[in-house]
All heavy atoms as an XYZ file, in Angstrom:
915
protein
N       0.796     -1.206     -0.044
C       0.003      0.036     -0.011
C       0.876      1.309      0.009
O       1.359      1.630      1.031
C      -0.996     -0.001      1.140
C      -2.005     -1.031      1.306
S      -3.249     -0.762      2.397
C      -3.897      0.762      1.962
N       1.060      1.758     -1.209
C       1.939      2.937     -1.257
C       1.239      4.113     -0.605
O       2.056      5.075     -0.222
C       2.250      3.284     -2.710
O       1.121      3.415     -3.457
C       3.060      2.221     -3.276
N       0.010      4.133     -0.532
C      -0.703      5.318     -0.019
C      -0.269      5.471      1.419
O       0.039      6.721      1.773
C      -2.214      4.959      0.009
C      -3.161      6.118      0.272
C      -3.046      7.173     -0.713
C      -4.533      5.631      0.384
N      -0.097      4.583      2.261
C       0.298      4.816      3.705
C       1.656      5.114      3.934
O       1.980      5.691      5.051
C      -0.190      3.508      4.526
C      -1.624      3.245      4.574
C       0.674      2.290      4.082
N       2.448      4.936      2.899
C       3.910      5.380      3.098
C       4.040      6.890      3.217
O       5.094      7.382      3.695
C       4.699      4.813      1.902
C       4.836      3.329      1.869
C       5.615      2.818      0.654
C       5.699      1.396      0.699
N       6.512      0.762     -0.442
N       3.035      7.646      2.923
C       3.079      9.077      2.963
C       2.649      9.684      4.328
O       2.576     10.802      4.590
C       2.302      9.734      1.843
C       2.662      9.395      0.463
C       1.964     10.338     -0.573
N       0.607     10.617     -0.097
C      -0.509     10.268     -0.799
N      -0.410      9.549     -1.840
N      -1.636     10.649     -0.377
N       2.055      8.703      5.124
C       1.369      9.086      6.420
C       2.499      9.535      7.331
O       3.768      9.194      7.252
C       0.729      7.889      7.014
C      -0.630      7.560      6.413
C      -0.984      8.156      5.145
C      -1.521      6.761      7.017
C      -2.163      7.827      4.503
C      -2.769      6.417      6.423
C      -3.054      7.025      5.291
N       2.240     10.381      8.348
C       3.152     10.834      9.302
C       3.880      9.606     10.047
O       3.189      8.597     10.296
C       2.437     11.754     10.284
C       1.119     12.004      9.648
C       0.909     10.926      8.518
N       5.129      9.831     10.493
C       5.779      8.900     11.172
C       5.085      8.358     12.473
O       5.042      7.156     12.843
C       7.208      9.273     11.557
N       4.327      9.213     13.139
C       3.754      8.803     14.358
C       2.571      7.847     14.099
O       2.004      7.270     15.048
C       3.265     10.076     15.192
C       2.040     10.868     14.567
N       2.367     11.852     13.568
C       0.766     10.761     14.764
C       1.103     12.324     13.248
N       0.253     11.739     13.917
N       2.063      7.652     12.866
C       1.051      6.848     12.542
C       1.521      5.452     12.126
O       0.770      4.537     11.878
C       0.155      7.416     11.386
C      -0.763      8.553     11.818
C      -1.789      8.131     12.612
O      -1.971      6.988     13.031
O      -2.581      9.135     12.954
N       2.898      5.201     12.076
C       3.517      4.030     11.568
C       2.899      2.834     12.301
O       2.679      1.813     11.670
C       5.074      4.045     11.769
C       5.642      2.828     11.216
C       7.283      2.933     11.331
C       7.858      1.695     10.690
N       9.291      1.784     10.702
N       2.774      2.814     13.572
C       2.323      1.748     14.373
C       0.814      1.729     14.766
O       0.425      1.054     15.642
C       3.207      1.435     15.639
C       4.649      1.186     15.191
C       5.650      2.116     15.422
C       4.950     -0.059     14.698
C       6.841      1.884     15.034
C       6.271     -0.328     14.309
C       7.300      0.661     14.431
O       8.520      0.274     14.128
N       0.116      2.661     14.186
C      -1.278      2.724     14.412
C      -2.166      2.717     13.052
O      -2.300      1.581     12.549
C      -1.663      3.997     15.313
O      -1.226      5.127     14.635
N      -2.456      3.736     12.528
C      -3.314      3.783     11.401
C      -2.642      3.038     10.194
O      -3.232      2.396      9.475
C      -3.715      5.173     10.986
C      -4.688      5.272      9.833
C      -6.050      4.585     10.226
C      -5.058      6.810      9.599
N      -1.300      3.350      9.990
C      -0.562      2.851      8.867
C      -0.558      1.262      8.966
O      -0.957      0.605      7.994
C       0.797      3.269      8.767
O       0.781      4.789      8.656
C       1.583      2.679      7.626
N      -0.176      0.864     10.191
C      -0.282     -0.657     10.345
C      -1.686     -1.223     10.258
O      -1.814     -2.326      9.650
C       0.389     -0.912     11.740
C       0.643     -2.348     11.904
O       1.279     -3.026     11.094
O       0.285     -2.819     13.009
N      -2.585     -0.552     10.884
C      -3.959     -1.096     10.817
C      -4.528     -1.242      9.335
O      -5.104     -2.184      9.002
C      -4.981     -0.104     11.527
C      -4.793     -0.141     13.083
O      -4.088     -1.125     13.604
O      -5.251      0.699     13.745
N      -4.285     -0.215      8.482
C      -4.651     -0.239      7.106
C      -4.002     -1.387      6.391
O      -4.638     -1.995      5.550
C      -4.458      1.145      6.466
C      -5.515      2.253      7.002
S      -5.062      3.833      6.257
C      -5.892      3.445      4.626
N      -2.773     -1.475      6.631
C      -1.939     -2.443      5.873
C      -2.475     -3.813      6.284
O      -2.703     -4.758      5.448
C      -0.432     -2.388      6.246
O       0.008     -1.089      5.872
C       0.307     -3.467      5.480
N      -2.725     -4.093      7.597
C      -3.141     -5.325      8.037
C      -4.686     -5.605      7.508
O      -4.971     -6.752      7.150
C      -3.128     -5.440      9.536
C      -1.876     -5.541     10.174
C      -1.888     -5.513     11.640
N      -0.656     -5.524     12.190
C       0.014     -6.532     12.659
N      -0.494     -7.739     12.409
N       1.267     -6.554     13.193
N      -5.500     -4.614      7.461
C      -6.879     -4.831      7.008
C      -6.916     -5.115      5.385
O      -7.557     -6.130      5.067
C      -7.700     -3.567      7.247
N      -6.094     -4.514      4.715
C      -5.987     -4.790      3.362
C      -5.541     -6.179      3.028
O      -6.003     -6.898      2.245
C      -5.088     -3.718      2.631
N      -4.476     -6.553      3.714
C      -3.833     -7.891      3.487
C      -4.858     -8.967      4.057
O      -5.015    -10.012      3.515
C      -2.573     -7.991      4.247
C      -1.542     -7.213      3.491
C      -0.147     -7.254      4.174
N       0.820     -6.458      3.408
C       2.033     -6.141      3.918
N       2.383     -6.574      5.125
N       2.824     -5.352      3.176
N      -5.437     -8.679      5.112
C      -6.384     -9.668      5.823
C      -7.466     -9.906      4.824
O      -8.032    -11.130      4.816
C      -6.972     -9.150      7.122
O      -7.894     -9.915      7.671
N      -8.095     -8.998      4.069
C      -9.140     -9.287      3.179
C      -8.745    -10.462      2.216
O      -9.589    -11.379      2.029
C      -9.402     -8.038      2.283
N      -7.579    -10.439      1.582
C      -7.258    -11.520      0.634
C      -6.655    -12.779      1.411
O      -7.058    -13.881      0.976
C      -6.216    -10.990     -0.377
O      -4.973    -10.537      0.372
C      -6.704     -9.923     -1.205
N      -6.077    -12.656      2.492
C      -5.530    -13.800      3.297
C      -6.713    -14.596      3.732
O      -6.664    -15.831      3.639
C      -4.794    -13.290      4.556
C      -3.434    -12.557      4.178
N      -2.763    -12.775      2.910
C      -2.687    -11.762      4.747
C      -1.641    -12.034      2.957
N      -1.584    -11.433      4.065
N      -7.799    -13.973      4.139
C      -8.956    -14.696      4.652
C      -9.658    -15.523      3.562
O     -10.060    -16.684      3.745
C      -9.999    -13.815      5.499
C      -9.586    -13.613      6.809
O      -9.331    -14.596      7.578
N      -9.456    -12.367      7.256
N      -9.680    -14.962      2.395
C     -10.259    -15.649      1.291
C      -9.419    -16.902      0.964
O      -9.909    -17.994      0.758
C     -10.362    -14.755     -0.036
C     -11.356    -13.648      0.303
C     -10.827    -15.554     -1.249
C     -11.471    -12.584     -0.744
N      -8.095    -16.731      0.915
C      -7.177    -17.916      0.645
C      -7.291    -19.013      1.795
O      -7.320    -20.149      1.435
C      -5.723    -17.348      0.440
N      -7.319    -18.566      2.953
C      -7.407    -19.520      4.052
C      -8.687    -20.205      4.049
O      -8.716    -21.557      4.118
C      -7.187    -18.834      5.428
C      -7.138    -19.835      6.441
C      -6.705    -19.211      7.876
O      -6.297    -18.040      7.965
O      -6.715    -20.038      8.796
N      -9.773    -19.581      3.692
C     -11.115    -20.260      3.634
C     -11.046    -21.243      2.528
O     -11.627    -22.371      2.675
N     -10.493    -20.910      1.393
C     -10.515    -21.814      0.243
C      -9.716    -23.091      0.612
O     -10.047    -24.148      0.215
C      -9.879    -21.100     -0.968
C      -9.882    -21.949     -2.217
C     -10.952    -22.141     -3.014
C      -8.707    -22.565     -2.616
C     -10.897    -22.866     -4.076
C      -8.582    -23.346     -3.719
C      -9.745    -23.512     -4.465
N      -8.669    -22.930      1.393
C      -7.842    -23.980      1.851
C      -8.443    -24.971      2.779
O      -7.907    -26.050      3.037
N      -9.654    -24.629      3.357
C     -10.236    -25.409      4.380
C     -11.065    -26.588      3.743
O     -11.268    -27.502      4.362
C     -11.147    -24.557      5.302
C     -10.379    -23.554      6.147
C      -9.548    -24.246      7.084
N      -8.720    -23.249      7.766
C      -8.672    -23.098      9.197
N      -9.525    -23.851      9.833
N      -8.035    -22.230      9.747
N     -11.509    -26.427      2.554
C     -12.166    -27.368      1.838
C     -13.509    -27.848      2.375
O     -14.104    -28.910      2.041
C     -11.323    -28.686      1.589
C     -10.153    -28.481      0.803
C      -8.883    -28.561      1.445
C     -10.165    -28.219     -0.597
C      -7.743    -28.414      0.766
C      -8.927    -27.951     -1.273
C      -7.697    -28.078     -0.577
N     -14.075    -27.009      3.272
C     -15.489    -27.185      3.713
C     -16.253    -25.831      3.546
O     -15.676    -24.872      3.837
C     -15.335    -27.537      5.234
C     -14.678    -28.782      5.616
N     -15.376    -29.968      5.388
C     -13.464    -29.019      6.073
C     -14.466    -31.049      5.795
N     -13.346    -30.371      6.151
N     -17.398    -26.005      3.072
C     -18.196    -24.863      2.630
C     -18.364    -23.880      3.746
O     -17.990    -22.680      3.554
C     -19.506    -25.304      2.130
C     -19.504    -26.057      0.698
C     -19.794    -27.345      0.726
C     -19.076    -25.544     -0.402
C     -19.676    -28.127     -0.472
C     -18.960    -26.124     -1.599
C     -19.353    -27.551     -1.612
N     -18.826    -24.347      4.957
C     -19.134    -23.432      5.973
C     -17.941    -22.695      6.485
O     -18.016    -21.543      6.752
C     -19.861    -24.101      7.114
C     -20.456    -23.133      8.118
C     -21.452    -22.194      7.363
O     -22.226    -22.607      6.538
N     -21.336    -20.907      7.767
N     -16.798    -23.306      6.589
C     -15.597    -22.691      7.045
C     -15.173    -21.683      6.022
O     -14.626    -20.561      6.375
C     -14.510    -23.719      7.221
C     -14.513    -24.529      8.505
C     -13.272    -25.388      8.690
O     -13.229    -26.355      8.022
O     -12.490    -24.899      9.507
N     -15.248    -21.936      4.643
C     -14.974    -21.072      3.646
C     -15.798    -19.869      3.824
O     -15.311    -18.735      3.594
C     -15.032    -21.739      2.348
C     -14.348    -21.038      1.230
O     -14.062    -19.851      1.231
N     -14.141    -21.780      0.133
N     -17.096    -19.937      4.020
C     -17.988    -18.914      4.142
C     -17.600    -18.010      5.317
O     -17.606    -16.884      5.187
C     -19.527    -19.423      4.267
C     -20.405    -18.248      4.697
C     -19.980    -20.005      2.954
N     -17.231    -18.632      6.397
C     -16.903    -17.847      7.517
C     -15.625    -17.029      7.331
O     -15.619    -15.878      7.739
C     -16.660    -18.853      8.742
C     -16.372    -18.069     10.063
C     -17.549    -17.099     10.438
O     -18.664    -17.405     10.196
N     -17.130    -15.910     10.956
N     -14.616    -17.592      6.663
C     -13.529    -16.854      6.319
C     -13.835    -15.640      5.374
O     -13.248    -14.664      5.397
C     -12.384    -17.680      5.792
C     -11.596    -18.382      6.916
C     -11.866    -19.640      7.319
C     -10.508    -17.695      7.561
C     -11.184    -20.222      8.320
C      -9.881    -18.301      8.488
C     -10.104    -19.582      8.961
N     -14.675    -15.965      4.371
C     -15.093    -14.884      3.507
C     -15.829    -13.763      4.249
O     -15.683    -12.559      3.903
C     -15.996    -15.374      2.387
S     -15.011    -16.486      1.161
N     -16.623    -14.075      5.267
C     -17.282    -13.043      6.063
C     -16.237    -12.239      6.801
O     -16.442    -11.073      6.923
C     -18.295    -13.714      7.035
C     -19.477    -14.233      6.311
C     -20.410    -14.905      7.260
N     -21.683    -15.373      6.563
C     -22.357    -16.393      6.895
N     -22.052    -17.155      8.043
N     -23.481    -16.806      6.258
N     -15.173    -12.915      7.332
C     -14.146    -12.160      7.936
C     -13.451    -11.220      6.983
O     -13.066    -10.068      7.342
C     -13.107    -13.089      8.589
C     -13.652    -13.825      9.851
C     -12.709    -14.951     10.282
O     -11.639    -15.032      9.809
N     -13.167    -15.624     11.295
N     -13.239    -11.712      5.760
C     -12.728    -10.887      4.760
C     -13.554     -9.637      4.442
O     -13.053     -8.557      4.363
C     -12.528    -11.635      3.419
O     -12.101    -10.896      2.331
N     -14.855     -9.845      4.392
C     -15.857     -8.741      4.190
C     -15.657     -7.712      5.363
O     -15.693     -6.526      5.089
C     -17.263     -9.287      4.170
C     -18.343     -8.173      3.770
C     -19.655     -8.831      3.473
N     -20.029     -9.638      4.638
C     -20.996    -10.634      4.444
N     -21.585    -10.769      3.300
N     -21.422    -11.378      5.463
N     -15.564     -8.185      6.527
C     -15.297     -7.279      7.752
C     -14.113     -6.593      7.648
O     -13.992     -5.410      7.910
N     -12.999     -7.092      7.089
C     -11.753     -6.407      6.827
C     -11.850     -5.344      5.780
O     -11.206     -4.214      5.938
C     -10.660     -7.381      6.428
O     -10.288     -8.347      7.441
N     -12.715     -5.591      4.816
C     -12.991     -4.437      3.796
C     -13.711     -3.352      4.360
O     -13.383     -2.190      4.132
C     -13.740     -5.057      2.585
C     -12.945     -6.078      1.732
C     -13.799     -6.634      0.680
C     -11.858     -5.265      1.104
N     -14.578     -3.532      5.355
C     -15.437     -2.546      5.939
C     -14.495     -1.859      6.904
O     -14.573     -0.528      7.067
C     -16.636     -2.982      6.633
C     -17.794     -3.081      5.632
C     -18.238     -4.445      5.295
C     -18.535     -2.067      5.134
C     -19.295     -4.581      4.388
C     -19.553     -2.172      4.250
C     -19.895     -3.504      3.783
O     -20.851     -3.605      2.960
N     -13.571     -2.539      7.585
C     -12.617     -1.955      8.434
C     -11.737     -1.059      7.705
O     -11.396      0.212      8.051
C     -11.831     -3.067      9.068
C     -10.814     -2.528     10.091
C     -10.093     -3.692     10.774
O     -10.339     -4.821     10.521
O      -9.040     -3.404     11.439
N     -11.274     -1.416      6.545
C     -10.379     -0.608      5.706
C     -11.091      0.687      5.174
O     -10.475      1.693      5.096
C      -9.835     -1.442      4.559
C      -8.882     -0.736      3.511
C      -7.677     -0.206      4.295
C      -8.586     -1.711      2.414
N     -12.446      0.373      4.944
C     -13.171      1.623      4.453
C     -13.190      2.724      5.569
O     -13.018      3.916      5.283
C     -14.551      1.151      4.124
C     -15.505      2.226      3.440
C     -14.876      2.847      2.277
C     -16.858      1.650      3.220
N     -13.447      2.252      6.837
C     -13.455      3.139      7.913
C     -12.079      3.846      8.084
O     -11.967      5.051      8.445
C     -13.824      2.442      9.197
C     -13.955      3.322     10.392
O     -14.731      4.297     10.329
O     -13.053      3.171     11.376
N     -11.036      2.989      7.949
C      -9.605      3.586      8.053
C      -9.393      4.604      6.967
O      -8.705      5.638      7.286
C      -8.563      2.469      8.091
C      -8.702      1.616      9.373
C      -8.222      0.219      9.146
O      -7.853     -0.276      8.008
N      -8.052     -0.472     10.331
N      -9.855      4.434      5.786
C      -9.649      5.301      4.774
C     -10.375      6.631      5.098
O      -9.870      7.763      4.824
C     -10.204      4.778      3.495
C      -9.393      3.851      2.591
C     -10.210      3.197      1.573
C      -8.111      4.546      2.077
N     -11.523      6.646      5.664
C     -12.208      7.692      6.123
C     -11.543      8.550      7.252
O     -11.412      9.747      7.151
C     -13.717      7.404      6.602
C     -14.560      8.518      7.021
C     -14.859      9.422      5.820
C     -15.887      7.952      7.479
N     -10.868      7.761      8.048
C     -10.123      8.343      9.164
C      -9.014      9.029      8.546
O      -8.602     10.154      8.961
C      -9.630      7.300     10.113
O     -10.756      6.757     10.821
C      -8.762      7.881     11.224
N      -8.346      8.453      7.704
C      -7.215      9.046      6.930
C      -7.542     10.342      6.246
O      -6.729     11.314      6.234
C      -6.448      7.966      5.949
N      -8.700     10.267      5.560
C      -9.197     11.497      4.938
C      -9.433     12.548      5.922
O      -9.106     13.761      5.845
C     -10.399     11.211      4.139
C     -11.090     12.456      3.380
C     -12.164     12.059      2.455
C     -13.409     11.888      3.300
N     -14.102     13.113      3.704
N     -10.161     12.162      7.032
C     -10.391     13.189      8.125
C      -9.190     13.842      8.717
O      -9.271     15.036      9.077
C     -11.306     12.552      9.173
C     -12.718     12.253      8.727
O     -13.088     12.769      7.577
O     -13.477     11.534      9.355
N      -8.127     13.031      8.795
C      -6.925     13.546      9.368
C      -5.991     14.211      8.261
O      -4.922     14.716      8.571
C      -6.117     12.343      9.945
C      -6.740     11.769     11.208
C      -6.794     12.656     12.400
O      -5.884     13.508     12.496
O      -7.788     12.473     13.107
N      -6.560     14.463      7.032
C      -5.863     14.959      5.955
C      -4.652     14.301      5.557
O      -3.644     14.840      5.119
C      -5.680     16.536      6.290
C      -6.833     17.227      6.601
N      -7.827     17.620      5.692
C      -7.273     17.652      7.871
C      -8.811     18.186      6.390
N      -8.520     18.269      7.608
N      -4.565     13.005      5.735
C      -3.395     12.200      5.295
C      -3.542     11.761      3.795
O      -2.676     11.518      3.119
C      -3.293     10.878      6.080
C      -3.003     11.083      7.493
C      -3.437     10.131      8.454
C      -2.299     12.247      8.024
C      -3.184     10.290      9.839
C      -2.183     12.449      9.338
C      -2.545     11.502     10.275
O      -2.371     11.661     11.578
N      -4.923     11.755      3.330
C      -5.208     11.466      1.928
C      -6.177     12.445      1.463
O      -6.851     13.082      2.360
C      -5.679     10.043      1.680
C      -7.091      9.812      2.528
C      -4.689      8.891      2.127
C      -7.714      8.509      2.211
N      -6.342     12.698      0.228
C      -7.225     13.587     -0.370
C      -8.633     12.959     -0.450
O      -8.787     11.768     -0.394
C      -6.766     14.065     -1.817
O      -6.827     12.917     -2.680
C      -5.435     14.671     -1.713
N      -9.674     13.745     -0.717
C     -10.918     13.297     -0.880
C     -11.054     12.383     -2.174
O     -11.696     11.272     -2.165
C     -11.935     14.393     -1.095
N     -10.236     12.706     -3.154
C     -10.229     11.833     -4.367
C      -9.589     10.528     -4.037
O     -10.036      9.475     -4.544
C      -9.339     12.558     -5.422
C      -9.988     13.841     -5.892
C      -9.922     15.108     -5.067
O      -8.980     15.110     -4.303
O     -10.632     15.963     -5.184
N      -8.501     10.484     -3.185
C      -7.889      9.205     -2.925
C      -8.830      8.327     -2.067
O      -8.906      7.125     -2.225
C      -6.593      9.427     -2.169
C      -5.439     10.041     -3.063
C      -4.231     10.385     -2.195
O      -4.451     11.064     -1.155
O      -3.115     10.272     -2.739
N      -9.554      8.945     -1.188
C     -10.612      8.312     -0.425
C     -11.575      7.691     -1.377
O     -12.022      6.559     -1.246
C     -11.364      9.258      0.617
C     -12.576      8.607      1.076
C     -12.432      7.591      2.143
C     -13.761      8.989      0.649
C     -13.526      7.014      2.653
C     -14.954      8.348      1.111
C     -14.796      7.435      2.211
O     -16.030      6.899      2.673
N     -12.188      8.397     -2.256
C     -13.109      8.000     -3.265
C     -12.688      6.785     -4.112
O     -13.348      5.845     -4.339
C     -13.630      9.101     -4.085
C     -14.580     10.040     -3.352
C     -15.724      9.543     -2.783
O     -16.363      8.459     -3.428
O     -16.158      9.967     -1.724
N     -11.372      6.914     -4.509
C     -10.781      5.839     -5.279
C     -10.682      4.622     -4.454
O     -11.098      3.580     -4.880
C      -9.391      6.198     -5.711
C      -8.846      5.145     -6.623
C      -7.377      5.553     -7.150
O      -6.678      6.368     -6.528
N      -7.045      4.964     -8.270
N     -10.280      4.544     -3.236
C     -10.138      3.438     -2.389
C     -11.586      2.937     -2.039
O     -11.874      1.699     -2.125
N     -12.600      3.780     -1.917
C     -13.939      3.344     -1.644
C     -14.478      2.645     -2.929
O     -15.302      1.743     -2.725
C     -14.874      4.633     -1.281
C     -16.314      4.381     -0.908
C     -17.046      5.586     -0.541
C     -18.461      5.289     -0.189
N     -19.151      4.459     -1.132
N     -14.187      3.220     -4.117
C     -14.656      2.561     -5.277
C     -14.104      1.204     -5.432
O     -14.797      0.317     -5.782
C     -14.215      3.422     -6.476
O     -14.826      4.656     -6.428
C     -14.597      2.786     -7.819
N     -12.777      0.933     -5.204
C     -12.249     -0.437     -5.124
C     -12.963     -1.354     -4.185
O     -13.321     -2.562     -4.480
C     -10.754     -0.381     -4.782
C      -9.826      0.249     -5.844
C      -8.751      1.101     -5.435
C     -10.044      0.026     -7.115
C      -7.856      1.572     -6.320
C      -9.209      0.544     -8.119
C      -8.109      1.356     -7.738
O      -7.324      1.849     -8.698
N     -13.219     -0.838     -2.965
C     -13.826     -1.687     -1.958
C     -15.284     -1.896     -2.398
O     -15.846     -3.090     -2.204
C     -13.810     -1.024     -0.550
C     -12.386     -0.991     -0.095
C     -14.753     -1.634      0.399
C     -12.119     -0.047      1.102
N     -15.962     -0.889     -2.925
C     -17.319     -1.108     -3.429
C     -17.499     -2.083     -4.546
O     -18.519     -2.660     -4.776
C     -17.968      0.243     -3.742
C     -18.298      1.140     -2.662
O     -18.253      0.675     -1.545
O     -18.416      2.561     -2.944
N     -16.389     -2.196     -5.297
C     -16.392     -3.302     -6.385
C     -16.049     -4.603     -5.826
O     -16.622     -5.672     -6.389
C     -15.369     -2.916     -7.431
C     -15.786     -1.666     -8.287
C     -14.725     -1.423     -9.351
C     -15.101     -0.101    -10.281
N     -14.010      0.158    -11.238
N     -15.266     -4.690     -4.829
C     -14.903     -5.992     -4.292
C     -15.948     -6.603     -3.477
O     -16.137     -7.889     -3.422
C     -13.610     -5.795     -3.391
N     -16.816     -5.748     -2.713
C     -17.833     -6.296     -1.885
C     -18.953     -7.142     -2.642
O     -19.171     -8.218     -2.144
C     -18.435     -5.291     -0.979
C     -17.634     -4.709      0.094
C     -18.187     -3.335      0.675
C     -17.484     -5.604      1.235
N     -19.399     -6.722     -3.717
C     -20.438     -7.549     -4.357
C     -19.757     -8.852     -4.905
O     -20.531     -9.911     -4.963
C     -20.809     -6.728     -5.627
C     -20.530     -5.282     -5.186
C     -19.254     -5.340     -4.344
N     -18.492     -8.830     -5.315
C     -17.894    -10.013     -5.769
C     -17.739    -11.021     -4.577
O     -18.065    -12.240     -4.646
C     -16.436     -9.767     -6.285
C     -16.399     -9.066     -7.571
C     -14.939     -8.541     -7.936
C     -16.999     -9.794     -8.812
N     -17.272    -10.554     -3.521
C     -17.187    -11.337     -2.287
C     -18.577    -11.883     -1.872
O     -18.693    -13.011     -1.480
C     -16.535    -10.527     -1.244
C     -16.145    -11.357      0.107
C     -15.217    -12.498     -0.238
C     -15.398    -10.357      1.060
N     -19.521    -11.004     -1.784
C     -20.997    -11.398     -1.436
C     -21.437    -12.568     -2.375
O     -22.145    -13.498     -1.950
C     -21.870    -10.282     -1.427
C     -21.744     -9.400     -0.122
O     -21.236     -9.862      0.864
N     -21.937     -8.065     -0.244
N     -21.126    -12.420     -3.727
C     -21.519    -13.367     -4.646
C     -20.820    -14.731     -4.394
O     -21.420    -15.716     -4.533
N     -19.667    -14.699     -3.990
C     -18.894    -15.858     -3.673
C     -19.453    -16.570     -2.523
O     -19.634    -17.699     -2.394
C     -17.374    -15.603     -3.486
C     -16.505    -16.806     -3.326
C     -16.514    -17.929     -4.211
C     -15.563    -16.770     -2.281
C     -15.773    -19.044     -3.948
C     -14.761    -18.000     -2.054
C     -14.850    -19.048     -2.902
O     -14.052    -20.039     -2.725
N     -19.755    -15.731     -1.429
C     -20.425    -16.270     -0.266
C     -21.783    -16.870     -0.649
O     -22.058    -17.994     -0.184
C     -20.615    -15.151      0.816
C     -19.299    -14.732      1.313
C     -21.595    -15.636      1.870
C     -19.364    -13.456      2.159
N     -22.574    -16.298     -1.397
C     -23.855    -16.897     -1.805
C     -23.646    -18.058     -2.622
O     -24.311    -19.188     -2.448
C     -24.666    -15.779     -2.653
C     -25.153    -14.726     -1.890
O     -25.442    -14.869     -0.629
N     -25.331    -13.508     -2.445
N     -22.593    -18.222     -3.489
C     -22.317    -19.371     -4.297
C     -22.024    -20.550     -3.334
O     -22.371    -21.604     -3.467
C     -21.150    -19.151     -5.210
C     -20.477    -20.470     -5.722
C     -21.057    -21.187     -6.751
C     -19.198    -20.796     -5.137
C     -20.432    -22.351     -7.103
C     -18.648    -22.014     -5.507
C     -19.255    -22.752     -6.579
O     -18.668    -24.020     -6.836
N     -21.121    -20.252     -2.402
C     -20.646    -21.292     -1.358
C     -21.903    -21.732     -0.545
O     -22.026    -23.012     -0.315
C     -19.611    -20.778     -0.463
C     -18.246    -20.454     -1.096
C     -17.304    -19.672     -0.121
C     -17.566    -21.755     -1.468
N     -22.679    -20.940     -0.189
C     -24.009    -21.361      0.598
C     -24.872    -22.167     -0.298
O     -25.371    -23.260      0.153
C     -24.680    -20.074      0.987
O     -23.941    -19.302      1.914
N     -25.099    -21.866     -1.561
C     -25.798    -22.779     -2.448
C     -25.196    -24.016     -2.679
O     -25.817    -25.028     -2.652
C     -26.105    -22.097     -3.847
C     -26.993    -20.853     -3.735
C     -27.494    -20.384     -5.147
N     -26.353    -20.116     -5.994
C     -25.682    -18.976     -6.038
N     -26.086    -17.956     -5.290
N     -24.691    -18.730     -6.904
N     -23.846    -23.965     -2.870
C     -23.149    -25.266     -3.059
C     -23.180    -26.220     -1.856
O     -23.264    -27.431     -2.011
C     -21.572    -24.867     -3.417
N     -23.174    -25.589     -0.711
C     -23.220    -26.391      0.554
C     -24.620    -27.051      0.525
O     -24.665    -28.206      0.934
C     -23.082    -25.482      1.780
C     -23.285    -26.232      3.037
C     -23.122    -25.267      4.264
C     -23.517    -25.991      5.500
N     -23.673    -25.153      6.619
N     -25.705    -26.361      0.133
C     -26.927    -26.906      0.246
C     -27.137    -28.123     -0.867
O     -27.583    -29.183     -0.443
C     -28.059    -25.940     -0.057
C     -28.271    -24.950      1.084
C     -29.308    -23.858      0.673
C     -29.350    -22.852      1.701
N     -30.296    -21.701      1.399
N     -26.531    -27.944     -2.049
C     -26.651    -28.905     -2.995
C     -25.801    -30.141     -2.516
O     -26.169    -31.231     -2.836
C     -26.083    -28.396     -4.297
C     -26.989    -27.446     -5.024
C     -28.338    -28.018     -5.348
O     -28.422    -29.190     -5.841
O     -29.339    -27.361     -5.129
N     -24.685    -29.971     -1.965
C     -23.770    -31.058     -1.475
C     -24.577    -31.730     -0.381
O     -24.563    -32.989     -0.369
C     -22.481    -30.573     -0.996
C     -21.610    -31.584     -0.453
C     -20.825    -32.288     -1.442
C     -21.405    -31.796      0.866
C     -19.990    -33.303     -0.938
C     -20.602    -32.810      1.344
C     -19.872    -33.507      0.428
O     -19.008    -34.555      0.900
N     -25.214    -31.023      0.465
C     -25.974    -31.732      1.490
C     -27.090    -32.586      0.920
O     -27.396    -33.718      1.494
C     -26.513    -30.701      2.495
O     -25.519    -30.085      3.255
N     -27.804    -32.065      0.015
C     -28.957    -32.786     -0.660
C     -28.370    -34.070     -1.217
O     -28.948    -35.136     -1.154
C     -29.591    -31.970     -1.731
C     -30.489    -30.905     -1.294
C     -31.078    -30.188     -2.384
C     -31.803    -28.956     -1.865
N     -32.364    -28.102     -3.015
N     -27.208    -34.014     -1.981
C     -26.611    -35.226     -2.586
C     -26.281    -36.256     -1.501
O     -26.425    -37.414     -1.726
C     -25.391    -34.838     -3.408
C     -25.816    -34.169     -4.653
C     -24.501    -33.771     -5.506
C     -24.885    -32.971     -6.789
N     -23.727    -32.475     -7.454
N     -25.676    -35.734     -0.445
C     -25.344    -36.628      0.660
C     -26.539    -37.340      1.304
O     -26.486    -38.562      1.513
C     -24.493    -35.935      1.842
C     -23.219    -35.327      1.381
C     -22.257    -36.456      0.957
O     -22.181    -37.462      1.620
N     -21.605    -36.270     -0.203
N     -27.659    -36.600      1.440
C     -28.877    -37.315      1.962
C     -29.332    -38.324      0.890
O     -29.803    -39.347      1.314
C     -29.936    -36.228      2.266
C     -29.432    -35.443      3.515
C     -31.247    -36.854      2.516
C     -30.245    -34.167      3.697
N     -29.375    -37.901     -0.353
C     -29.941    -38.809     -1.333
C     -28.946    -40.124     -1.434
O     -29.541    -41.206     -1.599
C     -29.839    -38.133     -2.810
O     -30.736    -36.908     -2.635
C     -30.368    -39.015     -3.818
N     -27.641    -39.955     -1.330
C     -26.723    -41.083     -1.412
C     -26.753    -42.092     -0.208
O     -26.514    -43.157     -0.355
C     -25.448    -40.687     -1.567
C     -25.120    -40.059     -3.036
O     -25.823    -40.330     -4.003
N     -24.033    -39.170     -3.032
N     -27.277    -41.492      0.932
C     -27.458    -42.389      2.084
C     -28.702    -42.994      2.173
O     -28.846    -43.854      3.083
C     -27.219    -41.442      3.341
C     -25.774    -41.069      3.527
O     -24.809    -41.583      3.078
N     -25.547    -39.799      4.253
N     -29.637    -42.750      1.271
C     -31.006    -43.428      1.233
C     -30.920    -44.822      0.700
O     -30.237    -45.398      0.044
C     -32.046    -42.523      0.645
C     -32.467    -41.389      1.439
O     -32.075    -41.325      2.664
O     -33.037    -40.483      0.827
């Protein structure tokens, strides 16, 4: 995140670190959930990822309010997050449907 490299030094271990962690957490949680190979666990990690995106959005707002970033930079970051959220929600919905279908097949195969 090159954006946070411009923040004041006193933010290095607070807002800068928080934003970097939230941004990385969003993708890390998706990857970890995918690696679990169980629908519900995957969904839970995706929900955590969604939470990280909302956390990052709040941190961007804080950065704008503190005048560390411009309104345009805030809007650009918000646009990226606004594009990512529907994709993530769609993936969560897909996993939920796939879990139901898998459960139906298991019940049918056990009869």
